[in-house]
C-alpha positions, 0 to 999 in steps of 0.5 A, spaced: 500 499 499 502 506 498 502 512 503 503 519 503 509 522 507 506 525 513 508 532 511 504 532 506 498 533 511 501 539 513 499 546 513 503 550 508 503 557 506 496 559 503 496 559 496 490 563 494 487 569 498 480 572 497 480 569 490 487 571 488 494 567 487 499 570 493 505 567 489 506 573 484 511 568 481 506 563 480 501 568 477 506 570 472 508 563 470 500 562 469 499 568 466 505 566 461 502 559 460 496 562 458 499 567 453 502 562 450 496 558 448 493 564 445 499 565 441 499 558 439 492 558 437 493 558 429 499 552 429 494 548 434 488 549 429 492 548 423 495 541 426 488 539 427 485 541 421 491 537 417 490 531 422 483 531 421 481 532 428 475 537 428 471 534 434 471 537 441 467 537 448 465 542 452 468 543 459 464 540 464 461 536 459 466 531 456 472 529 453 474 527 446 480 523 446 484 522 440 490 517 438 493 520 432 499 517 428 505 520 432 510 520 425 504 524 421 504 529 427 511 530 427 511 531 420 506 536 420 509 540 425 516 540 422 512 543 415 508 548 419 514 551 423 516 558 420 510 558 416 505 564 415 498 560 418 491 561 414 485 561 418 482 554 417 475 555 414 472 548 417 469 548 423 469 545 430 464 540 431 462 539 438 460 531 442 455 532 448 453 528 452 445 529 452 440 532 448 439 538 452 446 540 451 446 539 444 440 544 443 443 549 447 449 548 443 445 549 436 442 555 439 448 558 440 450 557 433 455 551 433 454 544 430 453 538 434 456 531 432 450 527 431 453 520 429 458 515 433 465 517 434 470 515 428 476 517 430 476 519 437 473 516 443 467 521 447 469 521 455 462 523 458 462 526 465 455 526 466 453 520 471 450 514 467 
């Protein structure tokens, strides 16, 4: 049986006070990470489009899990690196866990997957 060391149960410094991170360095690292994600969005979208990954899930509703060919993935990254990337015209589809959520997504103007997953697995976060 694996056990946690006793010090893992001790109280350490408060990390969040009043909804704000106390540690400035940690806060700056988080902000830089979020900005890097925003800066990379065109590259990530291009990679997904070229690999045929166009279905996602909603936060809190589920996950879509893909198992891409890693050689193809590496080749696409190499080919795109340093290029000016286009905006891809194909839209993302949402795989959702229920008809009520599907209705809300469609009402917001997005498209919902209606068939069975072909190249990914959908993992629902809703109780069965």
